[in-house]
Backbone as ProteinMPNN parsed JSONL, in Angstrom:
{"seq_chain_A": "XXXXXXXXXXXXXXXXXXXXXXXXXXXXXXXXXXXXXXXXXXXXXXXXXXXXXXXXXXXXXXXXXXXXXXXXXXXXXXXXXXXXXXXXXXXXXXXXXX", "coords_chain_A": {"N_chain_A": [[-26.929, -3.866, 14.072], [-24.44, -2.128, 12.364], [-21.339, -3.373, 11.274], [-18.093, -1.948, 11.608], [-16.179, -0.944, 8.745], [-13.433, -2.87, 7.634], [-9.935, -2.106, 7.644], [-8.214, -2.176, 4.737], [-5.187, -3.576, 3.604], [-2.286, -3.444, 1.592], [0.586, -5.268, 1.148], [3.929, -4.682, 0.316], [6.933, -5.889, -0.628], [10.132, -7.1, -1.541], [11.071, -9.296, -0.265], [9.867, -12.294, 0.749], [9.73, -13.314, 3.355], [9.644, -11.009, 4.957], [7.188, -9.903, 4.142], [5.493, -11.973, 5.023], [5.911, -11.775, 7.784], [4.884, -9.189, 8.383], [2.237, -9.695, 7.593], [1.404, -11.638, 9.491], [1.517, -10.156, 11.857], [-0.36, -8.106, 11.313], [-2.705, -9.569, 10.837], [-3.545, -10.249, 13.348], [-4.966, -8.128, 14.242], [-8.236, -7.078, 14.704], [-9.582, -5.209, 13.127], [-8.285, -4.982, 10.733], [-7.482, -6.08, 7.456], [-5.47, -8.011, 5.365], [-5.252, -7.326, 2.141], [-3.76, -8.034, -0.058], [-0.565, -9.016, -1.512], [2.548, -7.926, -2.811], [5.518, -8.444, -4.706], [7.171, -6.721, -6.012], [7.661, -3.406, -7.465], [6.143, -2.987, -9.853], [4.143, -4.945, -9.685], [2.935, -4.027, -7.381], [1.765, -1.628, -8.245], [-0.136, -2.617, -10.052], [-1.744, -4.217, -8.312], [-2.594, -2.282, -6.479], [-4.306, -0.752, -8.045], [-6.178, -2.708, -8.726], [-7.104, -3.774, -6.215], [-7.519, -1.588, -4.559], [-6.588, -0.703, -1.879], [-6.831, 0.653, 1.482], [-4.518, 1.249, 2.814], [-1.065, 1.093, 2.035], [1.738, -0.768, 2.63], [4.895, -0.183, 1.931], [7.985, -1.265, 0.694], [10.867, 0.622, 0.305], [13.309, 0.109, -0.928], [13.621, -1.791, -3.298], [14.651, -4.145, -5.829], [14.741, -3.394, -9.364], [11.86, -1.636, -10.175], [11.755, 0.622, -7.654], [10.269, 1.171, -4.367], [9.672, 3.886, -3.96], [9.342, 4.977, -6.545], [7.22, 3.371, -7.42], [5.278, 4.199, -5.595], [5.018, 6.904, -6.335], [3.871, 6.536, -8.881], [1.495, 5.206, -8.225], [0.209, 7.167, -6.703], [-0.231, 9.052, -8.658], [-2.458, 8.363, -10.013], [-5.931, 8.642, -9.703], [-6.901, 6.827, -7.308], [-8.132, 6.752, -4.853], [-10.951, 7.937, -2.894], [-12.059, 11.397, -2.905], [-12.13, 12.384, -0.304], [-9.821, 11.621, 0.973], [-7.858, 13.189, -0.004], [-6.149, 15.055, 1.252], [-4.412, 13.466, 2.785], [-3.316, 12.053, 0.693], [-2.017, 14.105, -0.673], [-0.067, 14.785, 1.229], [1.407, 12.395, 1.306], [2.361, 12.388, -1.314], [3.966, 14.666, -1.268], [5.898, 13.78, 0.525], [7.133, 11.765, -0.929], [8.282, 13.147, -2.982], [10.012, 14.899, -1.888], [13.152, 16.478, -1.486]], "CA_chain_A": [[-25.873, -2.887, 14.152], [-23.498, -2.287, 11.255], [-19.942, -3.549, 11.663], [-17.222, -0.996, 10.915], [-15.42, -1.491, 7.625], [-12.05, -3.185, 7.968], [-8.892, -1.379, 6.933], [-7.542, -3.084, 3.816], [-3.759, -3.277, 3.502], [-1.478, -4.112, 0.584], [1.97, -5.392, 1.584], [4.839, -4.701, -0.829], [8.334, -6.091, -0.271], [10.706, -8.145, -2.387], [11.403, -10.442, 0.581], [8.676, -13.007, 1.185], [9.764, -13.434, 4.813], [9.193, -9.727, 5.509], [5.729, -9.824, 3.908], [4.829, -12.927, 5.931], [5.976, -11.22, 9.133], [3.875, -8.129, 8.481], [0.905, -10.314, 7.512], [1.075, -12.281, 10.771], [1.254, -9.093, 12.833], [-1.597, -7.397, 10.968], [-3.867, -10.454, 10.938], [-3.978, -10.291, 14.743], [-5.807, -6.956, 14.484], [-9.58, -7.395, 14.215], [-10.107, -4.219, 12.187], [-7.39, -4.915, 9.575], [-7.435, -7.251, 6.585], [-4.439, -7.928, 4.333], [-5.957, -7.538, 0.881], [-2.882, -8.641, -1.034], [0.883, -8.887, -1.37], [3.297, -7.762, -4.052], [6.945, -8.647, -4.531], [7.939, -5.682, -6.701], [6.918, -2.176, -7.704], [5.158, -3.133, -10.929], [3.015, -5.71, -9.142], [2.272, -3.144, -6.421], [0.912, -0.708, -9.006], [-1.271, -3.39, -10.568], [-2.628, -4.611, -7.214], [-3.209, -1.085, -5.907], [-5.422, -0.42, -8.919], [-7.17, -3.788, -8.664], [-7.651, -3.991, -4.875], [-7.811, -0.29, -3.947], [-6.46, -0.783, -0.421], [-6.79, 1.916, 2.21], [-3.131, 1.441, 3.25], [-0.039, 0.297, 1.364], [3.015, -0.835, 3.333], [5.773, -0.284, 0.763], [9.44, -1.281, 0.836], [11.441, 1.637, -0.593], [14.53, -0.35, -1.59], [13.438, -3.06, -4.009], [15.296, -4.136, -7.154], [13.812, -3.029, -10.439], [11.158, -0.419, -9.782], [11.753, 0.696, -6.2], [9.012, 1.558, -3.734], [9.378, 5.308, -4.141], [8.792, 5.164, -7.893], [5.893, 2.738, -7.44], [4.376, 5.086, -4.844], [4.742, 8.063, -7.199], [2.929, 6.145, -9.939], [0.197, 4.902, -7.601], [-0.413, 8.428, -6.299], [-0.556, 9.862, -9.825], [-3.746, 7.884, -10.508], [-6.935, 8.863, -8.649], [-7.426, 5.549, -6.826], [-8.869, 6.894, -3.605], [-11.97, 8.976, -2.912], [-11.58, 12.759, -2.649], [-12.022, 12.679, 1.131], [-8.469, 11.322, 1.446], [-6.902, 13.944, -0.814], [-5.133, 15.684, 2.098], [-3.426, 12.429, 3.066], [-2.659, 11.755, -0.575], [-1.091, 15.208, -0.932], [1.057, 14.639, 2.148], [2.22, 11.273, 0.843], [3.029, 12.824, -2.534], [5.038, 15.581, -0.865], [6.955, 12.993, 1.159], [7.873, 10.974, -1.925], [8.978, 14.029, -3.919], [10.916, 15.757, -1.121], [14.588, 16.303, -1.799]], "C_chain_A": [[-24.841, -3.174, 13.062], [-22.068, -2.38, 11.789], [-19.087, -2.513, 10.926], [-16.434, -1.699, 9.814], [-13.974, -1.738, 8.049], [-11.094, -2.358, 7.106], [-8.153, -2.38, 6.046], [-6.102, -2.612, 3.586], [-3.142, -4.094, 2.371], [-0.036, -4.101, 1.072], [2.88, -5.514, 0.368], [6.276, -4.783, -0.32], [8.868, -7.206, -1.138], [11.113, -9.375, -1.587], [10.125, -11.069, 1.138], [8.598, -13.104, 2.71], [9.272, -12.153, 5.494], [7.682, -9.586, 5.341], [4.979, -10.756, 4.854], [4.817, -12.399, 7.355], [4.952, -10.125, 9.339], [2.469, -8.714, 8.47], [0.5, -10.906, 8.862], [0.762, -11.241, 11.838], [-0.101, -8.449, 12.564], [-2.835, -8.274, 11.107], [-4.361, -10.617, 12.374], [-4.885, -9.124, 15.099], [-7.192, -7.19, 13.888], [-10.119, -6.418, 13.17], [-9.227, -4.044, 10.945], [-7.477, -6.215, 8.79], [-6.34, -7.021, 5.549], [-5.102, -8.316, 3.017], [-5.086, -8.232, -0.159], [-1.426, -8.378, -0.72], [1.506, -8.75, -2.743], [4.782, -7.883, -3.748], [7.811, -7.635, -5.251], [7.041, -4.489, -6.994], [5.837, -2.295, -8.759], [3.924, -3.892, -10.446], [2.24, -4.869, -8.133], [1.315, -2.187, -7.126], [-0.331, -1.426, -9.506], [-2.26, -3.735, -9.459], [-3.288, -3.415, -6.543], [-4.422, -0.67, -6.727], [-6.547, -1.44, -8.8], [-7.874, -3.855, -7.308], [-8.093, -2.708, -4.178], [-7.741, -0.327, -2.417], [-6.469, 0.596, 0.219], [-5.364, 2.268, 2.616], [-2.221, 0.548, 2.412], [1.236, 0.386, 2.2], [4.048, -1.177, 2.258], [7.239, -0.268, 1.165], [10.011, -0.274, -0.162], [12.592, 1.108, -1.424], [14.35, -1.74, -2.189], [14.196, -2.997, -5.328], [14.254, -3.849, -8.238], [13.168, -1.706, -10.079], [11.087, -0.367, -8.259], [10.419, 1.215, -5.664], [8.661, 3.018, -3.897], [8.775, 5.577, -5.512], [7.396, 4.54, -7.998], [4.879, 3.624, -6.717], [4.027, 6.313, -5.67], [3.696, 7.709, -8.261], [1.547, 5.844, -9.376], [-0.523, 6.204, -7.246], [-0.783, 9.313, -7.481], [-1.904, 9.473, -10.436], [-4.773, 8.066, -9.398], [-7.592, 7.547, -8.207], [-8.374, 5.709, -5.645], [-9.891, 8.001, -3.716], [-11.388, 10.328, -2.53], [-11.387, 13.048, -1.166], [-10.633, 12.386, 1.682], [-7.423, 12.152, 0.711], [-5.838, 14.626, 0.033], [-4.039, 14.68, 2.428], [-2.642, 12.093, 1.806], [-1.646, 12.836, -0.907], [0.134, 15.121, -0.027], [1.985, 13.504, 1.715], [2.992, 11.659, -0.415], [4.183, 13.756, -2.204], [6.206, 14.8, -0.263], [7.783, 12.248, 0.113], [8.611, 11.852, -2.921], [9.923, 14.968, -3.194], [12.367, 15.454, -1.484], [15.43, 16.796, -0.676]], "O_chain_A": [[-24.426, -4.316, 12.866], [-21.645, -1.587, 12.631], [-19.329, -2.231, 9.752], [-16.074, -2.871, 9.927], [-13.37, -0.916, 8.738], [-11.421, -1.97, 5.984], [-7.539, -3.322, 6.546], [-5.839, -1.423, 3.402], [-3.435, -5.279, 2.211], [0.506, -3.039, 1.378], [2.641, -6.343, -0.51], [6.769, -3.864, 0.333], [8.149, -8.157, -1.443], [11.467, -10.399, -2.173], [9.396, -10.44, 1.905], [7.516, -12.988, 3.285], [8.562, -12.217, 6.497], [6.98, -9.198, 6.275], [3.954, -10.378, 5.42], [3.823, -12.555, 8.064], [4.232, -10.116, 10.338], [1.609, -8.289, 9.24], [-0.623, -10.698, 9.321], [-0.157, -11.426, 12.636], [-0.899, -8.266, 13.484], [-3.905, -7.777, 11.459], [-5.481, -11.078, 12.591], [-5.511, -9.134, 16.159], [-7.312, -7.47, 12.695], [-11.021, -6.767, 12.408], [-9.393, -3.083, 10.194], [-7.538, -7.303, 9.363], [-6.286, -5.962, 4.924], [-5.464, -9.473, 2.802], [-5.593, -8.931, -1.036], [-1.088, -7.631, 0.198], [1.063, -9.368, -3.71], [5.249, -7.483, -2.682], [9.036, -7.665, -5.133], [5.827, -4.545, -6.801], [4.738, -1.768, -8.589], [2.795, -3.519, -10.765], [1.018, -4.986, -8.04], [0.195, -1.963, -6.666], [-1.443, -0.91, -9.398], [-3.468, -3.572, -9.629], [-4.425, -3.517, -6.083], [-5.448, -0.28, -6.17], [-7.724, -1.08, -8.776], [-9.098, -3.979, -7.25], [-8.953, -2.745, -3.298], [-8.722, -0.017, -1.74], [-6.151, 1.591, -0.432], [-5.03, 3.445, 2.75], [-2.555, -0.599, 2.117], [1.751, 1.477, 2.447], [4.082, -2.293, 1.741], [7.686, 0.625, 1.886], [9.674, -0.315, -1.345], [12.835, 1.607, -2.523], [14.856, -2.731, -1.662], [14.367, -1.916, -5.891], [13.054, -4.041, -8.041], [13.861, -0.755, -9.717], [10.439, -1.209, -7.637], [9.554, 1.643, -6.429], [7.482, 3.367, -3.967], [7.804, 6.324, -5.628], [6.498, 5.127, -8.602], [3.748, 3.778, -7.179], [2.867, 6.725, -5.706], [2.763, 8.473, -8.511], [0.538, 6.191, -9.99], [-1.728, 6.327, -7.464], [-1.576, 10.241, -7.322], [-2.426, 10.191, -11.289], [-4.514, 7.68, -8.258], [-8.682, 7.197, -8.66], [-9.296, 4.914, -5.456], [-9.736, 8.911, -4.531], [-10.334, 10.394, -1.898], [-10.554, 13.881, -0.809], [-10.297, 12.864, 2.766], [-6.231, 11.855, 0.789], [-4.706, 14.768, -0.43], [-2.856, 15.013, 2.358], [-1.432, 11.873, 1.862], [-0.545, 12.537, -1.369], [1.254, 15.361, -0.477], [3.207, 13.645, 1.755], [4.158, 11.292, -0.561], [5.259, 13.648, -2.793], [7.367, 15.122, -0.514], [8.999, 12.118, 0.258], [9.482, 11.362, -3.64], [10.586, 15.775, -3.845], [12.737, 14.31, -1.75], [16.657, 16.734, -0.751]]}, "name": "protein", "num_of_chains": 1, "seq": "XXXXXXXXXXXXXXXXXXXXXXXXXXXXXXXXXXXXXXXXXXXXXXXXXXXXXXXXXXXXXXXXXXXXXXXXXXXXXXXXXXXXXXXXXXXXXXXXXX"}
């Protein structure tokens, strides 16, 4: 019997303590794996391209490139398969809403 694929998550926050807290919570879930961690927006963009996680938990208020700008840049590149385009469109609308 084939095991279901785990949900890969990228954690992005400029505070290490926050990332560690999320990691500990998520690691208790059998169907979730923390694929990586980033401490700023630029690193988030690089890791999103490299790791291609299914979910990104992004801090919006980081110094330098904030989470909203990093999310805009991540969503502007076709990282995910077409089957998630509806979710991608919703996320894009949320980050560009005024």
